[in-house]
N, C-alpha and C positions, 0 to 999 in steps of 0.2 A: 504493500500500500504506500510505502515511502515515508520518509521522515516528516515531510511536510503535511502528510495526512493524519498523522497521529497527534490529534489535538490534545490528548490527555497528558502527553509527555512534556518535559521541560523544553522550551524553545527560547533562546536568548534571554535567560533569566526570568521567564514568565511561566505561569501556570496556564494550561490550556482550558478550553471549554469542556464542561462536564455536566452531564445530567445524572443526578443522584437518586432519581425516582420520585422526588418531590419538586425540585426546582432546577432550573438551568443556571449554572454558574459560568459567567463569562471570563475572558482572560484577565489575569491579575498579575501585578508586578511581584517579584520575589520579595518576601518579607512583609507583604501587605495583608491586611485583614479585609477581605471582601465582604461587603454588606449589601443586602437588598431587602425591600419590604417583604413581609411574610406573604406567601402566595394566597391571594383571595379565593382561588378556586379550590382550595383545600377546606372543606367544610369543618367548622369547629375551631379553627385556629383563633379567630378574633374573639369569639365568645369565651374560650378557655382563658385567654390572656387577661380579659377583663375580670373574670372570676378570681384568677390568681392575684391580680393587683388589689382587688377589693378586700381580699382576705390577708394580704401581706403588707399593708401600709398602716401607719399610725392613725391616731384619731384626727390629726390635722390634714390627712391625705397628702402628706409630703411625697414628692417624687412621682405622683400619679401621672402628671402630664408628660414627664420625661419618659416614663416607661411605656406610655401609650404609643410610642413610635413603632413598636412591633417590628423589629429588624431581625433577620436571620444573618448569621455570619459564618465565614469559612476562611481558614488561614492558609495562605500561600507561603510555604517555607522559603528560606534563603537559597535552597538548592533548586528552586523553580518547580517544585512539586507540591500538590495539595497535602495538608497535614493528615497523618494517619494516627489512629488511636491504638490502644493496646492490642486489639485484635488485628492490627496491620491493615485496617480498612480505612478508606478516605472518610472523613468525618465532617459534618456540618452542625452548627449549633442552632437548633430551632426552639430553644427553651422559651424565649420571649414570645414565640408564636403560640404558646399554649400547649405544645407537644414536647416530647423528649427528643433525644438526638436522632440523627438520621439512621444510625446503625441499630437503634433500639426502637421498634415500632411504637406508634402512639397507642393510647388506650383504645380498646375495641377494634384494633387493626385486624384481628382475626375475623371480624365480620366481613371486611372487604375481601380478605383472602378466601373466605368460604363462599361468598355470594357473587362476587364480580365475575369469576369464570362462568358461573351458571347463567348470569345475565347476558354475557357475551354470546354464549352458545345458543341461548333461546332466541336472541335477536338474529343470529345468523340463520337459524332454522326458519324463523319467520320470514326473513327477507327472501330466502331461497324458495319457499313454498309460495309466497306472494308473487314472486317473479314468474314462476311457471303458470300460475292461475291468470295473471294479468296478460301474459303473452297469448294464452289461449283465448282470453276474452277479446283482445285486440284483433286476433285472427278471425274470430267469429263475426265481429262487427264489420271487418273489412271485406269479408267474403260475400256480403249481401248488399246489393245496391239500394234496396228499400230502407236500409238502416242508416243511410248516409244523410239523414236530415240534421238540422242544426242541433237538436237535443243530443243525438248520439255522437255528433262531431265533438261536442263539449265533453261527453263521456270519454271519447278517445283521448283528448288532451289530458283529462284527469288521470286516466290509466297510464298515459305516457309519463306523467310526473311521478307516479308511484313506481313505475319501471325504472326511471332515472334514479330515484332514491334507493331502491333495492340494489341496483347494479353498483352504485357508488358505495353503499354500505358494505357489500360483500368485497368489492375491490379494495377499499381502504383497509379492511381487516386482513385481507390476504397479503397486501403489499407492505404495510407498515410493521416495523419491528417494535413490539410492545407499545404500539400507539404513538411512538416518538417520531419516526421517519422511515424512509426507504432503507434498504440494506446498504445502498451506496452512501448513505448519509451518516451512519453510525458504526460504532465498533464497541467491543466489550474490553474493559480493562481487566487486570488480574483480580480485582475484587468482584467481578461480575456486574459492575455498574456499566450502564450505557454511556459511552463517550461520543459526543456529537462532533463530527469532523468539521474542520473549518477550511477545507481546501476548495470549496466552490460556493456558489450562491444558493444552492439547493432549490433551484426553481422548479424542479420536477415534483418534489414532495409538496411544495407550496401550491403548485397547480392542482395536485390531487386534493389537498385540503380545501382549496377554493371551490373546486367542483363539488366536493362533498357538501360544503355549506350552501352552494347554489341549489343542489338537489333538495335540501331540506327547505330552503326558502321558497323554491318553486312549488314544492308539495303543499306547503301552507297556503301559498298564494292561490293555487288551483282549488284547494278546498274552499277558500273564501269565494272565488269566482263561481264555482258550482253552487254553493249555498246562496249566493246573491242571485243567480239565475233562477233557481227554484223558488226563492222567496218572491221575486218579481213576478214569476209565473202564477203563483197561487194567490198572492195578496193583491197585486195590481193587474193581473191578467195580461202581462206583457210577454208574448211569445218571442222566441229568439229568431231573428232573421239574419241575413248575411252581415248587415252593419253591426248589429249587436254582438254577433259571434266574434267579429274582429275586435270589438272593445274588450270582450272577455279574454280573448287571446292576448291582447296587449297587457291586461292586468295580470294574467296568469304567468306569462313568460317575461314580459318587459320589466315589470316592477322588481322581481327578484334579481335580474341582471344589474339593475341600477344599485340596489342595496348591496349586493356582494361586491360590485366594482368599487363602490365607495369604501367599504370595509377593507378591501385589498389595498387600496391606496393608503388608507390610514395605517394599516399594518406595515407597509413599506416605509412610511415616514416616521412612525411613532413607536412601533413595537415589532421590529423585524428580527424575531428570535425563533430559533429552532425551525420547525416546519409549520409554524402558525397553529400548532395543536394545543398550546397553553394560552391562557388569557389572564395576564397579570394586570393589565390596565383596563379597568372596568369601563371607562369612557369609550374605548375602542370596541370592546365587546358589545356595548349597548347599541352600536350601529347595526349589529345583527339581531340582537335580542329584542330591542324595542319594536321594530316593524313586525317581527314574528308574533310577539305578545299581543300587539294591536290587532293583527289579523285573527288571532285565536279569539280575542274578546269580541270582535265584530261578528265573527262567524257564530259565536255562542249567542249573541244578542239576536241575530237573524233566526237562529234555531228556536229560541224561546218565543219570538214573535210568531213564527210559523206554527208552532204547537198551539199557541194561544188562538190563532185564527181557526185552526182545525177544531179546537175545543168549542169555539163559539158556533161553528157550523153543526157540531154534534148536538149542542144544547137546543138548537133550533128545530130539532126533529119533533114530530108531532106526538108519537106514542112512546110509552116507556120501554116497550120491547125493542122498538127500533133504536132508541137511545142506547140501550145496553149493547146491542150488536155493534153500533157505531163506536161506543167506548172501547170495545175490544179491538176494532179496526184502528182506532186512534192509538192505542197502546202499541200495537204491532208497527204502525207507521212511525211512531216516535223512536222505537228501538232501531228501525231500519235507517232513520235519519241520523242517528248518533254517529256512525262512522263517516257518513257523507259530510256532515258539518264539523267533524272533529270535536264534538262537544266534550269528549273525555279530556282533551288538552286543557280546557278551561277549568275542569274539576281538579286536575293535577297541578295546575300552575302554582297554586299557593304552597304546595308541598316542596317545590324545588328550592325555596328560600329558607327551609328549616335548617337549623344548625345541629339538630340531633342526628347522629349517625344512623340510627335505626330507621328514622323517618326518611333520611336521604336514600338509603338502600331500598326501602319500600317504594319510594317515588321512582327511583331509577329502574327498578324491575318492572313496575307497572307501565312507565313511560316507554321503555324499550319494547315491552311485550305488545302494547297497543300500536306503537309506531311500525313495528316490523310486520305484524299480522293485519294491519289496517288495509293494506293493498289486497290481501286475500278476501277480506270481508266485502270490500267495495266490488271486487270482480265477481264474487258469488252473488251478492244481493242485486246488483244492477246489471248483470249480464247473464251469468250462468243460470240463475233462477228467474230471470225475466221472461214472462210468458210470451211477449211479443218477439223477443230475440229468439227464443227457442222455436217458436212457430215459423219464423222466417228462415232460420238455419235449417230446420227440418224440411221445409218446402224446397229450399235450394238444393238440399242433399237428394231428395227424392227426384227432383227434376233432372239433376245431373246424372243420377243412376239410370233414369228412364232413357235419357238421350244416349248415354253410353251403351245401354242394352240394345236400343234400336239400331245404332250404327254398327254394333257388332253383328246383329242379325242380318242386316243388309249386306255387310262385307262378306259374311260367311255364305250367304245365298249366292252372291255374285261370283264367289270363288269356286263353289262346288257345282252349281247348276247355271252356268252363264247363258246357255241357249234357252233354258226354261224361263230365265228372267227376261232376257232380251226379246225372245220370240223371233218372229220374222219381220217385225216392224222395224223400220230404220229409225235410228235416233234413240232406241231404248237404252243403250249404254250411256248416252248423254243424260237421259232422264235420271238414271240411277246416280250418276256422278253429281247431278244437280241436287238430288235429294240429300246426298251426303254433305254437300257444301252448305245447303240450307240448315241442316242440323248443326254443323260446325259453327255457322255464323250466329245462329240463335244462342248457342252455348257461350260464344265469346261475348255477346251482348249482355248476357246475364252476369 
């Protein structure tokens, strides 16, 4: 790999870039104490340090303000290597962050070790199953001309956003080493820690991360666009024509591109670290999180209003028996609308800001489970179990089989009994050929 590529080794009296599993430590001069703010993406750090300070200061609250800086530190020795502890492992001090040292796991770390591999495996299975179902659904919609109306065109775009997210989720997990970067971007030191190499700009892994963020943003945006279309159709009776479909497409694909492009420029200018997989500056990460959170809340508001309108129509029913039947239909419709509007995201949104590790793992498991299997639910509910789609696909299949059987019978008859087919009349061969061409042309038109 070359001396220049080994960023963890001493180079001109400097310590190289290193990822210790919690934070990325940049180059430091020999003999210097590197410091950086405690990573905000590690849940529990800030809450723990406040508890520690409140219980370890005097009655006058002396030094509370100074201790609130919450810095982690790592020593670069005079030999140009990172300090090693008694176990001969590189060591960083996260005490002020509310956790213990980097070689000694924080409290309840066993919860992460036990559940995170299961969460990752469940999300991979979900994305893989969703991808197969979505590809089948897109093929079914594409095979029939009668299903190419504006409503099903919007469904195709929604399915495409789920396919994009599933592909990028599987691709990122397959290519990234421990979620840090591509194999060409990292190496392992003698302690087993990942060392981030500094011999290139790492544009490939940053591109993969950007595409992954784009797939998530596009998925949220298309959930909003689909929910907006259905809300307008039911509440305002506004069907989708060519002009409105173009506006939905602009919202579904154009808005996420603008958001992710803005975030990528901010990362280049303000936080160009690693492969953009960590988010230490909250203001940069908000460029992604804020638009997604807004889309989730707007979709949830549309969902609630649509359910309210359906409930009003149910209450307008004349007889009690009819009301009961419609209440059952309303309950089924509400459950069907949940994956389309992404209503579960709004219910889980508050859990993502909890500082309790058990709540965080519960939120992470539920979020990844719903996100990975949502494509499967949408494909099944709005295509594979759709009566109109199934009828059209069945009709196209029967028509294709009938045409194929007719062509095979005519070809066999012409091959085995040509004189009986043609007879003594002139032009009979041309008649048979004409019939075959007619069948072929009608099949192509379908």
